[in-house]
C-alpha positions as CSV (number, residue, x, y, z in Angstrom):
1,M,-4.1,1.8,36.2
2,A,-4.7,4.3,33.5
3,R,-1.6,2.9,31.9
4,L,-3.2,-0.6,31.7
5,K,-6.6,0.5,30.4
6,H,-4.6,2.4,27.4
7,L,-2.6,-0.6,26.5
8,H,-5.4,-2.5,25.1
9,S,-7.5,0.2,23.5
10,P,-10.6,-0.6,21.3
11,S,-9.2,0.8,18.1
12,R,-6.1,-1.4,18.4
13,I,-8.0,-4.6,19.0
14,L,-10.5,-3.6,16.2
15,A,-7.4,-3.1,14.0
16,V,-6.2,-6.5,14.7
17,V,-9.3,-8.3,14.0
18,V,-9.6,-6.3,10.7
19,L,-5.9,-7.6,9.8
20,A,-6.8,-11.2,10.8
21,A,-10.1,-11.1,8.8
22,L,-8.5,-9.8,5.5
23,S,-5.6,-12.3,6.0
24,A,-8.1,-15.0,6.4
25,I,-10.0,-14.0,3.3
26,G,-6.7,-13.7,1.2
27,V,-5.6,-17.1,2.3
28,G,-8.9,-18.7,1.4
29,Y,-9.1,-17.3,-2.1
30,I,-5.6,-18.0,-2.8
31,F,-6.5,-21.6,-2.0
32,S,-9.6,-21.2,-4.4
33,T,-7.3,-20.0,-7.0
34,G,-5.2,-23.3,-7.0
35,Y,-8.3,-25.4,-6.6
36,L,-9.3,-27.1,-9.9
37,G,-11.3,-30.0,-8.6
38,S,-11.0,-33.0,-6.1
39,A,-9.1,-35.0,-8.7
40,Y,-6.5,-32.5,-9.1
41,P,-3.6,-31.7,-6.8
42,I,-4.0,-28.3,-5.2
43,R,-1.3,-25.5,-5.8
44,P,0.8,-25.0,-2.8
45,N,0.6,-21.1,-2.7
46,W,-2.0,-21.0,0.0
47,Y,0.2,-22.5,2.7
48,R,3.1,-20.5,1.5
49,Q,1.0,-17.4,1.9
50,C,0.2,-18.8,5.6
51,V,4.0,-19.0,6.2
52,F,4.6,-15.4,5.1
53,L,1.7,-14.1,7.2
54,A,3.0,-15.9,10.1
55,F,6.5,-14.4,9.4
56,G,5.1,-11.0,8.8
57,A,3.0,-11.0,11.9
58,G,6.4,-11.5,14.0
59,V,7.7,-8.6,12.2
60,C,4.8,-6.5,12.6
61,W,4.7,-7.3,16.5
62,G,8.3,-6.6,16.8
63,M,8.0,-3.1,14.9
64,A,5.3,-2.1,17.0
65,R,7.4,-2.8,20.1
66,L,9.8,-0.2,19.0
67,D,9.6,3.5,19.9
68,N,10.4,5.8,16.8
69,R,11.8,8.4,19.1
70,R,14.5,6.1,20.3
71,L,17.9,5.2,18.8
72,P,17.0,1.7,17.9
73,W,14.2,2.3,15.7
74,R,16.0,5.0,13.7
75,T,19.0,2.6,13.3
76,L,16.7,-0.1,12.0
77,V,15.2,2.4,9.6
78,W,18.5,3.7,8.1
79,S,20.0,0.4,8.0
80,G,16.8,-1.1,6.3
81,Y,16.8,1.8,3.7
82,A,20.6,1.6,3.0
83,L,20.3,-2.3,2.5
84,S,17.2,-2.1,0.4
85,M,19.0,0.5,-1.9
86,L,22.1,-2.0,-2.3
87,L,19.5,-4.8,-3.0
88,L,17.9,-2.6,-5.8
89,V,21.2,-2.3,-7.3
90,A,21.9,-5.8,-7.1
91,V,18.6,-6.6,-8.8
92,L,19.8,-4.5,-11.7
93,L,23.2,-6.5,-11.8
94,F,22.0,-10.0,-10.7
95,G,18.2,-10.0,-11.0
96,K,16.0,-12.7,-12.7
97,E,14.0,-11.3,-15.5
98,I,10.4,-12.3,-15.9
99,G,8.3,-10.8,-18.5
100,G,10.5,-8.4,-19.6
101,A,11.3,-6.9,-16.2
102,R,14.2,-7.6,-13.8
103,R,12.7,-7.2,-10.3
104,W,13.7,-10.4,-8.5
105,L,16.5,-11.9,-6.8
106,T,16.7,-15.5,-6.2
107,V,17.2,-16.6,-2.6
108,G,17.3,-20.2,-2.3
109,P,13.8,-21.4,-3.4
110,L,12.4,-18.0,-2.8
111,L,11.9,-14.9,-5.0
112,L,12.8,-11.6,-3.2
113,Q,11.4,-8.5,-4.6
114,P,13.6,-5.7,-3.1
115,A,11.2,-2.9,-4.3
116,E,8.5,-3.7,-1.8
117,F,10.9,-3.3,1.2
118,A,12.5,-0.1,-0.5
119,K,9.0,1.5,-0.5
120,V,8.4,0.9,3.1
121,F,11.8,2.0,4.3
122,T,11.6,5.1,2.0
123,I,8.4,6.1,3.8
124,L,9.9,5.6,7.2
125,A,13.0,7.4,6.5
126,G,10.9,10.3,4.7
127,S,8.7,10.6,7.7
128,L,11.7,11.2,9.9
129,I,13.4,13.8,7.4
130,F,10.1,15.5,7.3
131,S,9.5,15.7,11.0
132,G,11.3,18.7,11.5
133,E,14.0,17.2,13.7
134,L,17.0,16.8,11.6
135,F,17.2,19.8,9.5
136,R,17.0,23.6,10.6
137,K,16.3,25.1,7.3
138,R,13.6,24.4,5.0
139,W,15.7,24.0,1.8
140,Q,17.8,21.4,3.6
141,E,14.9,19.3,4.8
142,L,13.5,19.6,1.0
143,V,16.6,18.6,-0.6
144,A,17.2,15.6,1.7
145,G,13.4,14.6,1.2
146,L,13.9,14.7,-2.5
147,C,17.0,12.6,-2.3
148,C,15.5,10.0,-0.2
149,F,12.6,9.5,-2.4
150,G,14.5,10.1,-5.7
151,L,17.0,7.4,-5.3
152,P,14.6,4.4,-4.9
153,V,12.3,5.8,-7.5
154,L,15.2,5.9,-10.0
155,L,16.5,2.6,-9.3
156,I,12.9,1.1,-9.4
157,L,12.2,2.8,-12.8
158,C,15.4,1.2,-14.0
159,E,13.8,-2.5,-13.3
160,P,11.6,-1.2,-14.9
161,S,8.5,-1.2,-12.4
162,Y,6.5,2.0,-12.9
163,G,3.7,0.8,-10.6
164,N,6.1,0.6,-7.6
165,A,7.9,3.8,-8.4
166,G,4.7,5.7,-8.8
167,A,3.3,4.4,-5.7
168,L,5.9,6.5,-3.8
169,A,5.0,9.9,-5.6
170,P,1.7,10.4,-3.4
171,C,3.4,9.6,-0.2
172,L,6.1,12.1,-1.0
173,L,3.4,14.9,-1.9
174,V,1.6,14.0,1.6
175,L,4.6,14.4,3.7
176,A,5.5,17.8,2.0
177,G,1.9,19.1,2.2
178,I,1.7,18.5,5.9
179,R,4.9,20.0,6.5
180,W,4.6,23.0,4.7
181,L,1.3,23.7,3.1
182,P,-1.6,26.1,4.5
183,R,-5.1,25.1,4.8
184,W,-6.2,27.0,1.7
185,L,-3.7,25.4,-0.5
186,W,-4.7,21.8,0.5
187,K,-8.5,22.8,-0.4
188,L,-7.1,24.2,-3.9
189,G,-5.1,21.0,-4.5
190,M,-8.0,18.9,-3.6
191,L,-10.2,20.9,-5.9
192,A,-7.4,20.5,-8.9
193,A,-7.2,16.7,-8.0
194,L,-10.9,16.2,-8.7
195,I,-10.8,18.4,-11.7
196,I,-7.9,16.3,-13.2
197,L,-9.7,12.9,-12.1
198,F,-12.8,13.9,-13.9
199,G,-11.1,15.3,-16.8
200,T,-8.9,12.1,-17.2
201,A,-12.1,10.1,-17.0
202,Y,-13.7,11.9,-19.7
203,M,-10.8,11.6,-21.9
204,I,-10.6,8.0,-21.4
205,Y,-14.4,7.6,-22.2
206,Q,-14.0,9.6,-25.2
207,L,-10.8,7.3,-26.5
208,R,-12.8,4.1,-25.8
209,S,-16.0,5.3,-27.6
210,R,-13.9,5.4,-30.7
211,P,-13.9,2.6,-33.0
212,S,-11.0,0.2,-32.5
213,E,-8.1,0.4,-34.7
214,P,-5.4,-2.3,-35.3
215,P,-2.1,-1.8,-33.4
216,V,0.8,-0.2,-35.5
217,P,3.8,-2.5,-35.1
218,G,6.3,0.3,-36.0
219,Q,4.9,2.5,-32.9
220,V,5.4,-0.3,-30.6
221,Q,8.9,-1.2,-31.7
222,A,9.8,2.7,-31.3
223,G,8.9,2.5,-27.6
224,E,11.7,-0.2,-27.2
225,G,14.6,0.8,-25.1
226,G,13.1,4.2,-24.3
227,F,11.2,5.2,-21.0
228,L,8.2,3.0,-22.1
229,H,8.8,-0.6,-23.2
230,G,7.0,-2.5,-25.7
231,Y,4.8,-4.3,-23.2
232,H,4.0,-1.0,-21.4
233,L,2.8,0.6,-24.8
234,R,0.7,-2.5,-25.4
235,R,-0.8,-2.2,-21.8
236,L,-1.7,1.6,-22.3
237,Q,-3.0,0.9,-25.8
238,A,-5.4,-2.1,-24.5
239,F,-6.5,0.1,-21.5
240,L,-7.7,3.2,-23.8
241,S,-9.2,0.7,-26.4
242,P,-12.9,-0.1,-26.3
243,E,-12.0,-4.0,-25.9
244,G,-9.0,-4.1,-23.8
245,D,-6.5,-6.9,-23.7
246,W,-7.2,-10.6,-22.8
247,N,-6.6,-10.1,-18.9
248,E,-8.8,-7.1,-18.8
249,Q,-11.7,-8.8,-20.7
250,Q,-11.6,-11.8,-18.7
251,S,-11.2,-9.9,-15.3
252,L,-14.3,-7.8,-16.1
253,M,-16.2,-10.9,-17.2
254,T,-15.1,-12.7,-14.0
255,V,-16.4,-9.7,-11.7
256,A,-19.6,-9.4,-13.5
257,G,-20.3,-13.3,-13.5
258,G,-20.5,-13.1,-9.7
259,G,-23.5,-11.1,-9.6
260,W,-25.3,-10.2,-6.4
261,F,-24.6,-13.4,-4.5
262,G,-21.6,-15.3,-6.2
263,K,-21.2,-18.7,-7.7
264,G,-20.2,-19.9,-4.3
265,Y,-16.7,-20.6,-2.5
266,L,-14.5,-22.9,-5.0
267,N,-16.9,-22.6,-7.6
268,G,-15.7,-20.0,-9.7
269,T,-15.6,-21.1,-13.3
270,M,-13.4,-18.5,-14.9
271,K,-10.4,-19.1,-13.0
272,K,-11.0,-23.0,-12.8
273,L,-11.2,-23.1,-16.5
274,G,-8.3,-20.9,-16.9
275,F,-10.1,-17.9,-18.8
276,L,-8.7,-15.7,-16.0
277,P,-5.0,-16.8,-16.0
278,R,-3.8,-18.8,-13.2
279,T,-0.4,-17.0,-13.1
280,V,-2.3,-13.8,-12.1
281,A,-5.2,-14.8,-10.4
282,P,-3.9,-15.1,-7.1
283,T,-1.8,-11.8,-7.3
284,D,-3.0,-8.9,-9.6
285,F,-6.4,-10.1,-10.1
286,I,-7.4,-11.8,-6.6
287,F,-10.1,-9.3,-6.3
288,A,-12.0,-10.6,-9.4
289,V,-11.8,-14.1,-8.0
290,I,-13.3,-12.8,-4.9
291,A,-16.2,-11.0,-6.9
292,E,-17.0,-14.0,-9.0
293,E,-17.3,-16.5,-5.9
294,G,-18.5,-14.1,-3.2
295,G,-20.4,-11.7,-5.4
296,L,-21.3,-8.3,-4.5
297,L,-23.0,-8.9,-1.3
298,F,-20.7,-11.7,0.1
299,G,-17.5,-10.7,-1.4
300,V,-16.9,-7.4,-2.7
301,L,-18.7,-5.3,-0.1
302,P,-17.2,-6.9,2.8
303,V,-13.7,-6.5,1.4
304,L,-14.2,-3.1,0.8
305,F,-15.7,-2.5,4.2
306,L,-12.7,-4.1,5.9
307,Y,-10.3,-1.8,3.9
308,G,-12.2,1.3,4.6
309,L,-12.4,0.5,8.2
310,L,-8.6,-0.1,8.5
311,L,-7.9,3.2,6.8
312,G,-10.4,5.0,9.0
313,L,-8.5,3.6,12.0
314,L,-5.2,4.7,10.8
315,L,-6.5,8.2,10.0
316,H,-7.9,8.1,13.6
317,W,-4.5,7.5,15.0
318,G,-3.0,10.2,12.9
319,A,-5.7,12.6,14.1
320,N,-4.6,11.9,17.6
321,A,-0.9,11.9,17.2
322,T,1.1,13.5,19.7
323,C,4.3,14.4,17.3
324,P,4.7,15.3,14.0
325,M,6.8,12.2,13.5
326,D,3.7,9.8,14.3
327,L,1.4,12.1,11.9
328,N,3.9,11.6,9.0
329,L,4.0,7.9,9.5
330,V,0.3,7.4,9.6
331,A,-0.3,9.8,6.8
332,S,2.3,8.2,4.4
333,G,1.9,4.8,5.2
334,S,-2.2,5.1,4.8
335,T,-1.5,6.7,1.4
336,L,0.6,3.8,0.3
337,L,-2.0,1.4,1.4
338,F,-4.7,3.4,-0.1
339,V,-2.9,3.7,-3.5
340,H,-2.5,-0.1,-3.7
341,I,-6.1,-0.8,-2.8
342,L,-7.1,1.8,-5.4
343,V,-5.2,0.2,-8.1
344,G,-5.5,-3.4,-7.1
345,V,-9.4,-2.9,-7.4
346,G,-9.4,-0.6,-10.4
347,M,-7.3,-3.0,-12.5
348,S,-9.9,-5.8,-11.9
349,I,-12.7,-3.7,-13.2
350,R,-10.6,-1.7,-15.7
351,L,-10.6,1.6,-14.0
352,V,-6.8,1.7,-14.2
353,P,-4.2,0.2,-16.3
354,V,-2.5,-3.1,-15.3
355,I,0.6,-2.0,-13.6
356,G,1.0,-4.8,-11.1
357,L,0.2,-3.4,-7.7
358,P,-1.1,-6.3,-5.3
359,L,-3.9,-5.8,-2.6
360,P,-2.7,-5.6,0.9
361,L,-2.9,-9.0,2.8
362,L,-5.1,-10.5,0.0
363,S,-2.6,-11.1,-3.1
364,Y,-0.3,-13.9,-2.9
365,G,3.3,-12.7,-2.6
366,G,5.9,-13.2,0.2
367,S,7.9,-9.6,-0.4
368,F,4.9,-7.7,-0.5
369,T,3.0,-9.4,2.4
370,V,6.1,-9.2,4.8
371,A,6.8,-5.4,3.7
372,T,3.1,-4.5,4.2
373,M,3.1,-6.1,7.8
374,L,6.5,-4.3,8.4
375,L,4.6,-0.9,7.7
376,L,1.6,-1.8,9.7
377,G,3.9,-2.7,12.6
378,A,5.5,1.0,12.3
379,L,1.9,2.4,12.4
380,F,0.8,0.2,15.4
381,G,3.9,1.6,17.0
382,T,2.7,5.1,16.7
383,H,-0.7,4.4,18.4
384,Q,1.0,2.6,21.2
385,Q,3.2,5.6,21.9
386,T,0.2,7.9,21.7
387,E,-1.7,5.7,24.4
388,E,1.5,5.8,26.5
389,D,1.8,9.6,26.5
390,A,-2.0,9.8,27.3
391,A,-1.7,7.3,30.2
392,A,1.6,9.1,31.6
393,D,-0.4,12.3,31.8
394,M,-3.1,10.7,33.2
395,D,-1.1,9.3,35.9
396,K,0.7,12.4,36.5
397,D,-2.5,14.3,36.9
398,E,-3.7,11.7,39.5
399,G,-0.5,11.9,41.4
400,N,-0.7,15.8,41.4
401,P,-4.3,17.1,41.2
402,V,-3.0,20.6,40.7
403,A,-0.3,19.9,37.8
404,S,-0.7,22.1,35.0
405,K,-1.6,20.8,31.5
406,P,1.3,20.2,29.1
407,A,1.7,22.7,26.5
408,E,-0.1,22.2,23.0
409,T,0.6,23.1,19.5
410,T,-2.0,23.1,16.8
411,W,-1.3,21.3,13.7
412,R,-3.7,20.7,10.8
413,L,-3.8,17.7,8.3
414,G,-5.5,19.7,5.4
415,S,-8.9,20.6,6.3
416,F,-9.8,17.4,7.9
417,F,-8.2,17.1,11.1
418,K,-7.2,19.5,13.7
419,L,-4.2,18.1,15.8
420,R,-2.8,19.0,19.3
421,I,0.6,17.9,19.5
422,R,1.7,17.9,23.1
423,S,5.1,18.8,24.1
424,R,7.0,16.3,26.1
425,D,9.2,17.0,29.2
426,E,12.8,16.4,28.8
């Protein structure tokens, strides 16, 4: 009986509701970006996104059913990691170049972006490496973790896709921090991060307060062929300038035009008239479309609330993890989702440069949608295993009232969560 009660916990049901709500909002506003009026045909992006979500839901369900302590899950992770690395190499050799970057493979009528799957499988493999199950010595674990993350980062940088490569760095820091850093270093690191954040914001404010200067063509050409390409330098210069580039300007105007209550669904003028480019409206700047049509009260705040609720549920699962592997998965997966949300929202309101990280479940894109559902399935699996462990303990206690409680080891996730990892009988 205890097992049945735990298989459908309120937190899991609430998480499914949140995912469904975000997906429905995403499909609705992707439809809106392709709607120009009753006299014009509607772009087919919205029903393609429905197909991607349906397929992704199946992947999520299947991944959640696997136990990360068993061989099939680990075989899938290492096979997926190896395959994604091969696909990243194939992109560099045979990929389709769009906008100065070679990031896509043509698979029939679809464009596959291997970097999205590489990020997810890197996190899953890294969580296993830093769980303490594979290596006895700390230096071996550190070298393996750096190699696990370093290879995809290097390949993704060669495309180049600095946003996707940079999104893996916080995940590595979180995994290493949970594994080795004591509580006082977590506090010191958080304080240092806040100081750097405010210092960077102040520097950007000072740079934007200066009178704008015309770009120097020679400087842009000097970046060609180096680490930063010409369009990277132009984006960075536009972000630091008082005016910004066209996309940044139009995105800010789109967000501001929504006001408190929005212009109404399908009534957004900036995307309909093409001021917000239709090529990026359903992907990088979907948040701006939501802000214009839904406004602050009916668009921005509901979306941010749903994202906050999702991240809160994931952290709750991490705080109740029964083994380091589950904690690593939830912490690193939540970090990746948070980075995407922060950048996706920040690009629309010019808080971060335009680096092309889409919003989970809202932005249009098949590779990113399926990869996100794959990651969420792995995180759902950790919660299912936690519930099954708790149910097994309750059933054991009911059958043997004098049974002793399992041994517990105290773990800490920084200064926020105190975890008790229960040992399992072999």
